[in-house]
PDBQT receptor file of N, H, CA, C and O in Angstrom, charges set to zero:
ATOM      1  N   MET A   1      38.767  19.711  -5.048  1.00  0.00    +0.000 N 
ATOM      2  CA  MET A   1      39.920  20.211  -4.664  1.00  0.00    +0.000 C 
ATOM      3  C   MET A   1      40.875  19.020  -4.926  1.00  0.00    +0.000 C 
ATOM      4  O   MET A   1      42.078  19.173  -5.137  1.00  0.00    +0.000 OA
ATOM      5  N   LEU A   2      40.343  18.011  -4.900  1.00  0.00    +0.000 N 
ATOM      6  H   LEU A   2      39.365  17.887  -4.728  1.00  0.00    +0.000 HD
ATOM      7  CA  LEU A   2      41.211  17.154  -5.672  1.00  0.00    +0.000 C 
ATOM      8  C   LEU A   2      41.638  17.018  -7.101  1.00  0.00    +0.000 C 
ATOM      9  O   LEU A   2      42.622  16.457  -7.583  1.00  0.00    +0.000 OA
ATOM     10  N   LYS A   3      40.735  17.617  -7.609  1.00  0.00    +0.000 N 
ATOM     11  H   LYS A   3      39.936  18.072  -7.218  1.00  0.00    +0.000 HD
ATOM     12  CA  LYS A   3      40.764  17.822  -9.301  1.00  0.00    +0.000 C 
ATOM     13  C   LYS A   3      41.942  18.904  -9.290  1.00  0.00    +0.000 C 
ATOM     14  O   LYS A   3      42.793  18.738 -10.164  1.00  0.00    +0.000 OA
ATOM     15  N   TRP A   4      42.095  19.877  -8.515  1.00  0.00    +0.000 N 
ATOM     16  H   TRP A   4      41.404  20.012  -7.804  1.00  0.00    +0.000 HD
ATOM     17  CA  TRP A   4      43.135  21.048  -8.606  1.00  0.00    +0.000 C 
ATOM     18  C   TRP A   4      44.444  20.298  -8.361  1.00  0.00    +0.000 C 
ATOM     19  O   TRP A   4      45.432  20.465  -9.076  1.00  0.00    +0.000 OA
ATOM     20  N   ALA A   5      44.402  19.389  -7.224  1.00  0.00    +0.000 N 
ATOM     21  H   ALA A   5      43.600  19.254  -6.643  1.00  0.00    +0.000 HD
ATOM     22  CA  ALA A   5      45.531  18.487  -6.899  1.00  0.00    +0.000 C 
ATOM     23  C   ALA A   5      46.172  17.905  -8.220  1.00  0.00    +0.000 C 
ATOM     24  O   ALA A   5      47.309  17.964  -8.687  1.00  0.00    +0.000 OA
ATOM     25  N   LEU A   6      45.317  17.480  -8.522  1.00  0.00    +0.000 N 
ATOM     26  H   LEU A   6      44.393  17.432  -8.143  1.00  0.00    +0.000 HD
ATOM     27  CA  LEU A   6      45.546  16.283 -10.198  1.00  0.00    +0.000 C 
ATOM     28  C   LEU A   6      46.192  17.323 -11.151  1.00  0.00    +0.000 C 
ATOM     29  O   LEU A   6      47.249  17.000 -11.691  1.00  0.00    +0.000 OA
ATOM     30  N   ILE A   7      45.597  18.674 -11.435  1.00  0.00    +0.000 N 
ATOM     31  H   ILE A   7      44.738  18.937 -10.996  1.00  0.00    +0.000 HD
ATOM     32  CA  ILE A   7      46.018  19.241 -12.514  1.00  0.00    +0.000 C 
ATOM     33  C   ILE A   7      47.110  19.874 -12.116  1.00  0.00    +0.000 C 
ATOM     34  O   ILE A   7      47.894  19.952 -13.061  1.00  0.00    +0.000 OA
ATOM     35  N   PHE A   8      47.621  20.479 -10.922  1.00  0.00    +0.000 N 
ATOM     36  H   PHE A   8      46.984  20.416 -10.154  1.00  0.00    +0.000 HD
ATOM     37  CA  PHE A   8      48.771  20.764 -10.263  1.00  0.00    +0.000 C 
ATOM     38  C   PHE A   8      50.007  19.675 -10.401  1.00  0.00    +0.000 C 
ATOM     39  O   PHE A   8      51.121  20.077 -10.735  1.00  0.00    +0.000 OA
ATOM     40  N   PHE A   9      49.766  18.308 -10.137  1.00  0.00    +0.000 N 
ATOM     41  H   PHE A   9      48.861  17.981  -9.867  1.00  0.00    +0.000 HD
ATOM     42  CA  PHE A   9      50.482  17.068 -10.389  1.00  0.00    +0.000 C 
ATOM     43  C   PHE A   9      50.948  17.025 -11.724  1.00  0.00    +0.000 C 
ATOM     44  O   PHE A   9      52.126  16.843 -12.031  1.00  0.00    +0.000 OA
ATOM     45  N   ILE A  10      50.014  17.193 -12.513  1.00  0.00    +0.000 N 
ATOM     46  H   ILE A  10      49.057  17.341 -12.263  1.00  0.00    +0.000 HD
ATOM     47  CA  ILE A  10      50.279  17.252 -14.165  1.00  0.00    +0.000 C 
ATOM     48  C   ILE A  10      51.082  17.914 -14.359  1.00  0.00    +0.000 C 
ATOM     49  O   ILE A  10      52.196  17.410 -14.495  1.00  0.00    +0.000 OA
ATOM     50  N   ILE A  11      50.951  19.160 -14.455  1.00  0.00    +0.000 N 
ATOM     51  H   ILE A  11      50.046  19.570 -14.344  1.00  0.00    +0.000 HD
ATOM     52  CA  ILE A  11      51.616  20.522 -14.432  1.00  0.00    +0.000 C 
ATOM     53  C   ILE A  11      53.174  20.356 -13.921  1.00  0.00    +0.000 C 
ATOM     54  O   ILE A  11      54.036  20.941 -14.577  1.00  0.00    +0.000 OA
ATOM     55  N   SER A  12      53.532  19.644 -12.870  1.00  0.00    +0.000 N 
ATOM     56  H   SER A  12      52.832  19.169 -12.337  1.00  0.00    +0.000 HD
ATOM     57  CA  SER A  12      54.652  19.441 -12.032  1.00  0.00    +0.000 C 
ATOM     58  C   SER A  12      55.350  18.421 -12.998  1.00  0.00    +0.000 C 
ATOM     59  O   SER A  12      56.529  18.610 -13.297  1.00  0.00    +0.000 OA
ATOM     60  N   VAL A  13      54.667  17.356 -13.490  1.00  0.00    +0.000 N 
ATOM     61  H   VAL A  13      53.709  17.202 -13.247  1.00  0.00    +0.000 HD
ATOM     62  CA  VAL A  13      55.389  16.098 -14.009  1.00  0.00    +0.000 C 
ATOM     63  C   VAL A  13      55.771  16.832 -15.556  1.00  0.00    +0.000 C 
ATOM     64  O   VAL A  13      56.859  16.604 -16.084  1.00  0.00    +0.000 OA
ATOM     65  N   VAL A  14      54.896  17.594 -16.103  1.00  0.00    +0.000 N 
ATOM     66  H   VAL A  14      54.012  17.779 -15.674  1.00  0.00    +0.000 HD
ATOM     67  CA  VAL A  14      55.377  18.053 -17.438  1.00  0.00    +0.000 C 
ATOM     68  C   VAL A  14      56.367  19.059 -17.687  1.00  0.00    +0.000 C 
ATOM     69  O   VAL A  14      57.117  19.160 -18.658  1.00  0.00    +0.000 OA
ATOM     70  N   ALA A  15      56.226  20.051 -16.309  1.00  0.00    +0.000 N 
ATOM     71  H   ALA A  15      55.617  19.969 -15.520  1.00  0.00    +0.000 HD
ATOM     72  CA  ALA A  15      57.281  20.986 -16.239  1.00  0.00    +0.000 C 
ATOM     73  C   ALA A  15      58.536  20.202 -15.815  1.00  0.00    +0.000 C 
ATOM     74  O   ALA A  15      59.530  20.750 -16.291  1.00  0.00    +0.000 OA
ATOM     75  N   GLY A  16      58.766  19.381 -15.267  1.00  0.00    +0.000 N 
ATOM     76  H   GLY A  16      57.958  18.936 -14.881  1.00  0.00    +0.000 HD
ATOM     77  CA  GLY A  16      59.770  18.360 -14.909  1.00  0.00    +0.000 C 
ATOM     78  C   GLY A  16      60.490  17.694 -16.156  1.00  0.00    +0.000 C 
ATOM     79  O   GLY A  16      61.697  17.556 -16.359  1.00  0.00    +0.000 OA
ATOM     80  N   PHE A  17      59.463  17.341 -16.891  1.00  0.00    +0.000 N 
ATOM     81  H   PHE A  17      58.483  17.453 -16.727  1.00  0.00    +0.000 HD
ATOM     82  CA  PHE A  17      60.033  16.592 -17.949  1.00  0.00    +0.000 C 
ATOM     83  C   PHE A  17      60.547  17.518 -19.128  1.00  0.00    +0.000 C 
ATOM     84  O   PHE A  17      61.188  17.016 -20.051  1.00  0.00    +0.000 OA
ATOM     85  N   PHE A  18      60.289  18.750 -19.094  1.00  0.00    +0.000 N 
ATOM     86  H   PHE A  18      59.768  19.158 -18.344  1.00  0.00    +0.000 HD
ATOM     87  CA  PHE A  18      60.936  19.993 -19.990  1.00  0.00    +0.000 C 
ATOM     88  C   PHE A  18      61.818  20.843 -19.373  1.00  0.00    +0.000 C 
ATOM     89  O   PHE A  18      62.192  21.913 -19.852  1.00  0.00    +0.000 OA
ATOM     90  N   GLY A  19      62.213  20.309 -18.141  1.00  0.00    +0.000 N 
ATOM     91  H   GLY A  19      61.909  19.439 -17.752  1.00  0.00    +0.000 HD
ATOM     92  CA  GLY A  19      63.370  21.017 -17.592  1.00  0.00    +0.000 C 
ATOM     93  C   GLY A  19      63.283  22.389 -16.677  1.00  0.00    +0.000 C 
ATOM     94  O   GLY A  19      64.119  23.145 -16.182  1.00  0.00    +0.000 OA
ATOM     95  N   PHE A  20      61.898  22.323 -16.706  1.00  0.00    +0.000 N 
ATOM     96  H   PHE A  20      61.219  21.708 -17.107  1.00  0.00    +0.000 HD
ATOM     97  CA  PHE A  20      61.614  23.602 -15.785  1.00  0.00    +0.000 C 
ATOM     98  C   PHE A  20      61.469  23.485 -14.347  1.00  0.00    +0.000 C 
ATOM     99  O   PHE A  20      60.356  23.531 -13.821  1.00  0.00    +0.000 OA
ATOM    100  N   SER A  21      62.771  23.304 -13.543  1.00  0.00    +0.000 N 
ATOM    101  H   SER A  21      63.674  23.267 -13.970  1.00  0.00    +0.000 HD
ATOM    102  CA  SER A  21      62.528  22.824 -12.096  1.00  0.00    +0.000 C 
ATOM    103  C   SER A  21      61.747  23.624 -11.215  1.00  0.00    +0.000 C 
ATOM    104  O   SER A  21      60.872  23.173 -10.476  1.00  0.00    +0.000 OA
ATOM    105  N   ARG A  22      62.127  24.991 -11.320  1.00  0.00    +0.000 N 
ATOM    106  H   ARG A  22      62.838  25.358 -11.920  1.00  0.00    +0.000 HD
ATOM    107  CA  ARG A  22      61.329  25.743 -10.494  1.00  0.00    +0.000 C 
ATOM    108  C   ARG A  22      60.140  25.543 -10.447  1.00  0.00    +0.000 C 
ATOM    109  O   ARG A  22      59.631  25.208  -9.377  1.00  0.00    +0.000 OA
ATOM    110  N   ALA A  23      59.442  25.684 -11.502  1.00  0.00    +0.000 N 
ATOM    111  H   ALA A  23      59.855  25.956 -12.371  1.00  0.00    +0.000 HD
ATOM    112  CA  ALA A  23      58.064  25.558 -12.148  1.00  0.00    +0.000 C 
ATOM    113  C   ALA A  23      57.163  24.198 -11.653  1.00  0.00    +0.000 C 
ATOM    114  O   ALA A  23      56.003  24.162 -11.243  1.00  0.00    +0.000 OA
ATOM    115  N   SER A  24      58.132  23.106 -11.846  1.00  0.00    +0.000 N 
ATOM    116  H   SER A  24      59.074  23.135 -12.179  1.00  0.00    +0.000 HD
ATOM    117  CA  SER A  24      58.028  21.736 -11.478  1.00  0.00    +0.000 C 
ATOM    118  C   SER A  24      57.789  21.772  -9.820  1.00  0.00    +0.000 C 
ATOM    119  O   SER A  24      56.696  21.503  -9.321  1.00  0.00    +0.000 OA
ATOM    120  N   ALA A  25      58.842  22.104  -9.125  1.00  0.00    +0.000 N 
ATOM    121  H   ALA A  25      59.729  22.322  -9.530  1.00  0.00    +0.000 HD
ATOM    122  CA  ALA A  25      58.890  22.326  -7.647  1.00  0.00    +0.000 C 
ATOM    123  C   ALA A  25      57.602  22.954  -7.158  1.00  0.00    +0.000 C 
ATOM    124  O   ALA A  25      56.818  22.375  -6.406  1.00  0.00    +0.000 OA
ATOM    125  N   GLY A  26      57.404  24.415  -7.727  1.00  0.00    +0.000 N 
ATOM    126  H   GLY A  26      58.041  24.886  -8.338  1.00  0.00    +0.000 HD
ATOM    127  CA  GLY A  26      56.279  25.250  -7.319  1.00  0.00    +0.000 C 
ATOM    128  C   GLY A  26      55.028  24.286  -7.372  1.00  0.00    +0.000 C 
ATOM    129  O   GLY A  26      54.491  23.958  -6.315  1.00  0.00    +0.000 OA
ATOM    130  N   ALA A  27      54.576  23.847  -8.537  1.00  0.00    +0.000 N 
ATOM    131  H   ALA A  27      55.013  24.114  -9.396  1.00  0.00    +0.000 HD
ATOM    132  CA  ALA A  27      53.513  23.230  -8.876  1.00  0.00    +0.000 C 
ATOM    133  C   ALA A  27      53.045  22.009  -7.859  1.00  0.00    +0.000 C 
ATOM    134  O   ALA A  27      51.925  21.842  -7.376  1.00  0.00    +0.000 OA
ATOM    135  N   ALA A  28      54.413  21.087  -7.648  1.00  0.00    +0.000 N 
ATOM    136  H   ALA A  28      55.323  21.223  -8.040  1.00  0.00    +0.000 HD
ATOM    137  CA  ALA A  28      54.241  20.038  -6.817  1.00  0.00    +0.000 C 
ATOM    138  C   ALA A  28      54.069  20.632  -5.367  1.00  0.00    +0.000 C 
ATOM    139  O   ALA A  28      53.326  19.965  -4.646  1.00  0.00    +0.000 OA
ATOM    140  N   THR A  29      54.491  21.501  -4.937  1.00  0.00    +0.000 N 
ATOM    141  H   THR A  29      55.095  22.042  -5.522  1.00  0.00    +0.000 HD
ATOM    142  CA  THR A  29      54.016  22.105  -3.437  1.00  0.00    +0.000 C 
ATOM    143  C   THR A  29      52.532  22.292  -3.483  1.00  0.00    +0.000 C 
ATOM    144  O   THR A  29      51.728  21.796  -2.694  1.00  0.00    +0.000 OA
ATOM    145  N   ILE A  30      52.239  23.148  -4.609  1.00  0.00    +0.000 N 
ATOM    146  H   ILE A  30      52.892  23.551  -5.250  1.00  0.00    +0.000 HD
ATOM    147  CA  ILE A  30      50.656  23.458  -4.700  1.00  0.00    +0.000 C 
ATOM    148  C   ILE A  30      49.808  22.168  -4.417  1.00  0.00    +0.000 C 
ATOM    149  O   ILE A  30      48.927  22.044  -3.566  1.00  0.00    +0.000 OA
ATOM    150  N   ALA A  31      50.278  21.206  -5.342  1.00  0.00    +0.000 N 
ATOM    151  H   ALA A  31      50.994  21.307  -6.033  1.00  0.00    +0.000 HD
ATOM    152  CA  ALA A  31      49.598  20.044  -5.367  1.00  0.00    +0.000 C 
ATOM    153  C   ALA A  31      49.342  19.189  -4.257  1.00  0.00    +0.000 C 
ATOM    154  O   ALA A  31      48.300  18.582  -4.012  1.00  0.00    +0.000 OA
ATOM    155  N   LYS A  32      50.760  19.215  -3.400  1.00  0.00    +0.000 N 
ATOM    156  H   LYS A  32      51.607  19.709  -3.599  1.00  0.00    +0.000 HD
ATOM    157  CA  LYS A  32      51.073  18.592  -2.153  1.00  0.00    +0.000 C 
ATOM    158  C   LYS A  32      49.769  19.205  -1.144  1.00  0.00    +0.000 C 
ATOM    159  O   LYS A  32      48.902  18.519  -0.603  1.00  0.00    +0.000 OA
ATOM    160  N   TRP A  33      49.903  20.497  -1.088  1.00  0.00    +0.000 N 
ATOM    161  H   TRP A  33      50.608  21.055  -1.527  1.00  0.00    +0.000 HD
ATOM    162  CA  TRP A  33      49.064  21.275  -0.185  1.00  0.00    +0.000 C 
ATOM    163  C   TRP A  33      47.416  21.045  -0.509  1.00  0.00    +0.000 C 
ATOM    164  O   TRP A  33      46.663  20.797   0.433  1.00  0.00    +0.000 OA
ATOM    165  N   LEU A  34      46.945  21.134  -1.774  1.00  0.00    +0.000 N 
ATOM    166  H   LEU A  34      47.557  21.336  -2.538  1.00  0.00    +0.000 HD
ATOM    167  CA  LEU A  34      46.025  20.769  -2.170  1.00  0.00    +0.000 C 
ATOM    168  C   LEU A  34      45.322  19.458  -1.580  1.00  0.00    +0.000 C 
ATOM    169  O   LEU A  34      44.263  19.399  -0.954  1.00  0.00    +0.000 OA
ATOM    170  N   PHE A  35      46.353  18.224  -2.011  1.00  0.00    +0.000 N 
ATOM    171  H   PHE A  35      47.213  18.271  -2.518  1.00  0.00    +0.000 HD
ATOM    172  CA  PHE A  35      45.894  17.083  -1.662  1.00  0.00    +0.000 C 
ATOM    173  C   PHE A  35      45.486  17.075  -0.175  1.00  0.00    +0.000 C 
ATOM    174  O   PHE A  35      44.327  16.910   0.205  1.00  0.00    +0.000 OA
ATOM    175  N   PHE A  36      46.715  17.298   0.755  1.00  0.00    +0.000 N 
ATOM    176  H   PHE A  36      47.657  17.432   0.446  1.00  0.00    +0.000 HD
ATOM    177  CA  PHE A  36      46.254  17.449   2.124  1.00  0.00    +0.000 C 
ATOM    178  C   PHE A  36      45.092  17.924   2.886  1.00  0.00    +0.000 C 
ATOM    179  O   PHE A  36      44.431  17.455   3.812  1.00  0.00    +0.000 OA
ATOM    180  N   ALA A  37      45.053  19.129   2.122  1.00  0.00    +0.000 N 
ATOM    181  H   ALA A  37      45.590  19.510   1.370  1.00  0.00    +0.000 HD
ATOM    182  CA  ALA A  37      43.981  20.000   2.530  1.00  0.00    +0.000 C 
ATOM    183  C   ALA A  37      42.606  19.066   2.502  1.00  0.00    +0.000 C 
ATOM    184  O   ALA A  37      41.906  18.792   3.477  1.00  0.00    +0.000 OA
ATOM    185  N   ALA A  38      42.407  18.653   1.133  1.00  0.00    +0.000 N 
ATOM    186  H   ALA A  38      42.975  18.875   0.341  1.00  0.00    +0.000 HD
ATOM    187  CA  ALA A  38      41.219  17.827   0.552  1.00  0.00    +0.000 C 
ATOM    188  C   ALA A  38      41.234  16.429   1.603  1.00  0.00    +0.000 C 
ATOM    189  O   ALA A  38      40.196  15.983   2.092  1.00  0.00    +0.000 OA
ATOM    190  N   LEU A  39      42.273  15.977   1.792  1.00  0.00    +0.000 N 
ATOM    191  H   LEU A  39      43.116  16.339   1.395  1.00  0.00    +0.000 HD
ATOM    192  CA  LEU A  39      42.320  14.796   3.067  1.00  0.00    +0.000 C 
ATOM    193  C   LEU A  39      41.965  15.258   4.450  1.00  0.00    +0.000 C 
ATOM    194  O   LEU A  39      41.217  14.563   5.137  1.00  0.00    +0.000 OA
ATOM    195  N   ALA A  40      42.482  16.452   4.926  1.00  0.00    +0.000 N 
ATOM    196  H   ALA A  40      43.089  17.017   4.368  1.00  0.00    +0.000 HD
ATOM    197  CA  ALA A  40      41.884  16.682   6.022  1.00  0.00    +0.000 C 
ATOM    198  C   ALA A  40      40.241  17.242   6.074  1.00  0.00    +0.000 C 
ATOM    199  O   ALA A  40      39.501  17.035   7.035  1.00  0.00    +0.000 OA
ATOM    200  N   LEU A  41      39.932  17.825   5.108  1.00  0.00    +0.000 N 
ATOM    201  H   LEU A  41      40.533  17.993   4.327  1.00  0.00    +0.000 HD
ATOM    202  CA  LEU A  41      38.350  17.837   4.844  1.00  0.00    +0.000 C 
ATOM    203  C   LEU A  41      37.673  16.733   4.847  1.00  0.00    +0.000 C 
ATOM    204  O   LEU A  41      36.577  16.725   5.407  1.00  0.00    +0.000 OA
ATOM    205  N   PHE A  42      38.181  15.552   4.215  1.00  0.00    +0.000 N 
ATOM    206  H   PHE A  42      39.071  15.559   3.760  1.00  0.00    +0.000 HD
ATOM    207  CA  PHE A  42      37.388  14.550   4.118  1.00  0.00    +0.000 C 
ATOM    208  C   PHE A  42      37.303  13.720   5.510  1.00  0.00    +0.000 C 
ATOM    209  O   PHE A  42      36.293  13.065   5.765  1.00  0.00    +0.000 OA
ATOM    210  N   ALA A  43      38.419  13.776   6.407  1.00  0.00    +0.000 N 
ATOM    211  H   ALA A  43      39.240  14.308   6.200  1.00  0.00    +0.000 HD
ATOM    212  CA  ALA A  43      38.305  13.358   7.488  1.00  0.00    +0.000 C 
ATOM    213  C   ALA A  43      37.419  14.227   8.532  1.00  0.00    +0.000 C 
ATOM    214  O   ALA A  43      36.859  13.575   9.413  1.00  0.00    +0.000 OA
ATOM    215  N   ILE A  44      37.268  15.370   8.525  1.00  0.00    +0.000 N 
ATOM    216  H   ILE A  44      37.723  15.899   7.809  1.00  0.00    +0.000 HD
ATOM    217  CA  ILE A  44      36.479  16.075   9.209  1.00  0.00    +0.000 C 
ATOM    218  C   ILE A  44      34.891  15.958   8.831  1.00  0.00    +0.000 C 
ATOM    219  O   ILE A  44      34.047  16.001   9.726  1.00  0.00    +0.000 OA
ATOM    220  N   PHE A  45      34.585  15.829   7.653  1.00  0.00    +0.000 N 
ATOM    221  H   PHE A  45      35.271  15.794   6.926  1.00  0.00    +0.000 HD
ATOM    222  CA  PHE A  45      33.363  15.707   7.073  1.00  0.00    +0.000 C 
ATOM    223  C   PHE A  45      32.842  14.085   7.601  1.00  0.00    +0.000 C 
ATOM    224  O   PHE A  45      31.687  13.842   7.950  1.00  0.00    +0.000 OA
ATOM    225  N   LEU A  46      33.850  13.171   7.571  1.00  0.00    +0.000 N 
ATOM    226  H   LEU A  46      34.789  13.368   7.288  1.00  0.00    +0.000 HD
ATOM    227  CA  LEU A  46      33.765  11.931   7.827  1.00  0.00    +0.000 C 
ATOM    228  C   LEU A  46      33.401  11.790   9.503  1.00  0.00    +0.000 C 
ATOM    229  O   LEU A  46      32.309  11.267   9.730  1.00  0.00    +0.000 OA
ATOM    230  N   VAL A  47      34.043  12.120  10.448  1.00  0.00    +0.000 N 
ATOM    231  H   VAL A  47      34.929  12.545  10.264  1.00  0.00    +0.000 HD
ATOM    232  CA  VAL A  47      33.768  12.189  11.280  1.00  0.00    +0.000 C 
ATOM    233  C   VAL A  47      32.363  12.936  12.057  1.00  0.00    +0.000 C 
ATOM    234  O   VAL A  47      31.700  12.583  13.032  1.00  0.00    +0.000 OA
ATOM    235  N   LEU A  48      32.266  14.090  11.159  1.00  0.00    +0.000 N 
ATOM    236  H   LEU A  48      32.804  14.377  10.367  1.00  0.00    +0.000 HD
ATOM    237  CA  LEU A  48      30.859  14.702  11.415  1.00  0.00    +0.000 C 
ATOM    238  C   LEU A  48      29.915  14.086  11.106  1.00  0.00    +0.000 C 
ATOM    239  O   LEU A  48      28.870  14.342  11.705  1.00  0.00    +0.000 OA
ATOM    240  N   GLY A  49      29.913  12.961   9.978  1.00  0.00    +0.000 N 
ATOM    241  H   GLY A  49      30.761  12.754   9.492  1.00  0.00    +0.000 HD
ATOM    242  CA  GLY A  49      29.028  12.464   9.428  1.00  0.00    +0.000 C 
ATOM    243  C   GLY A  49      28.540  11.250  10.379  1.00  0.00    +0.000 C 
ATOM    244  O   GLY A  49      27.364  10.891  10.450  1.00  0.00    +0.000 OA
ATOM    245  N   LEU A  50      29.590  10.678  11.089  1.00  0.00    +0.000 N 
ATOM    246  H   LEU A  50      30.545  10.970  11.032  1.00  0.00    +0.000 HD
ATOM    247  CA  LEU A  50      29.275   9.210  11.790  1.00  0.00    +0.000 C 
ATOM    248  C   LEU A  50      28.752   9.964  13.094  1.00  0.00    +0.000 C 
ATOM    249  O   LEU A  50      27.914   9.278  13.680  1.00  0.00    +0.000 OA
ATOM    250  N   LEU A  51      29.028  11.244  13.740  1.00  0.00    +0.000 N 
ATOM    251  H   LEU A  51      29.709  11.801  13.265  1.00  0.00    +0.000 HD
ATOM    252  CA  LEU A  51      28.616  11.623  14.791  1.00  0.00    +0.000 C 
ATOM    253  C   LEU A  51      27.205  12.032  14.646  1.00  0.00    +0.000 C 
ATOM    254  O   LEU A  51      26.428  12.148  15.594  1.00  0.00    +0.000 OA
ATOM    255  N   ALA A  52      26.848  12.294  13.109  1.00  0.00    +0.000 N 
ATOM    256  H   ALA A  52      27.479  12.200  12.339  1.00  0.00    +0.000 HD
ATOM    257  CA  ALA A  52      25.505  13.029  13.140  1.00  0.00    +0.000 C 
ATOM    258  C   ALA A  52      24.477  11.730  12.634  1.00  0.00    +0.000 C 
ATOM    259  O   ALA A  52      23.248  11.747  12.576  1.00  0.00    +0.000 OA
ATOM    260  N   GLY A  53      25.287  10.761  12.337  1.00  0.00    +0.000 N 
ATOM    261  H   GLY A  53      26.285  10.748  12.384  1.00  0.00    +0.000 HD
ATOM    262  CA  GLY A  53      24.533   9.566  12.494  1.00  0.00    +0.000 C 
ATOM    263  C   GLY A  53      23.938   8.712  13.609  1.00  0.00    +0.000 C 
ATOM    264  O   GLY A  53      22.916   8.035  13.728  1.00  0.00    +0.000 OA
ATOM    265  N   GLU A  54      25.036   9.027  14.415  1.00  0.00    +0.000 N 
ATOM    266  H   GLU A  54      25.866   9.576  14.318  1.00  0.00    +0.000 HD
ATOM    267  CA  GLU A  54      24.716   8.283  15.862  1.00  0.00    +0.000 C 
ATOM    268  C   GLU A  54      23.567   9.375  16.702  1.00  0.00    +0.000 C 
ATOM    269  O   GLU A  54      22.835   8.865  17.550  1.00  0.00    +0.000 OA
ATOM    270  N   VAL A  55      23.481  10.571  16.474  1.00  0.00    +0.000 N 
ATOM    271  H   VAL A  55      24.075  10.986  15.785  1.00  0.00    +0.000 HD
ATOM    272  CA  VAL A  55      22.357  11.334  17.055  1.00  0.00    +0.000 C 
ATOM    273  C   VAL A  55      21.084  10.995  16.450  1.00  0.00    +0.000 C 
ATOM    274  O   VAL A  55      20.044  10.887  17.099  1.00  0.00    +0.000 OA
ATOM    275  N   LEU A  56      21.192  10.808  15.045  1.00  0.00    +0.000 N 
ATOM    276  H   LEU A  56      22.037  10.896  14.518  1.00  0.00    +0.000 HD
ATOM    277  CA  LEU A  56      19.717  10.605  14.514  1.00  0.00    +0.000 C 
ATOM    278  C   LEU A  56      19.405   9.322  14.946  1.00  0.00    +0.000 C 
ATOM    279  O   LEU A  56      18.193   9.116  15.013  1.00  0.00    +0.000 OA
ATOM    280  N   PHE A  57      20.261   8.220  15.318  1.00  0.00    +0.000 N 
ATOM    281  H   PHE A  57      21.245   8.386  15.263  1.00  0.00    +0.000 HD
ATOM    282  CA  PHE A  57      19.721   6.731  15.284  1.00  0.00    +0.000 C 
ATOM    283  C   PHE A  57      20.120   6.395  16.599  1.00  0.00    +0.000 C 
ATOM    284  O   PHE A  57      19.896   5.268  17.042  1.00  0.00    +0.000 OA
TER     285      PHE A  57
């Protein structure tokens, strides 16, 4: 998911460089959503991993 966020970020930067402001804004929004979704999934799995570690040990 972070890979796709990075790809959309690069698309946003390139589109902004060439003057496509709407495409740049759309790609930046998608990149932002994907980044925060990946961050939320990381936090959830981190907590679940810590809880599973406590149950096993």
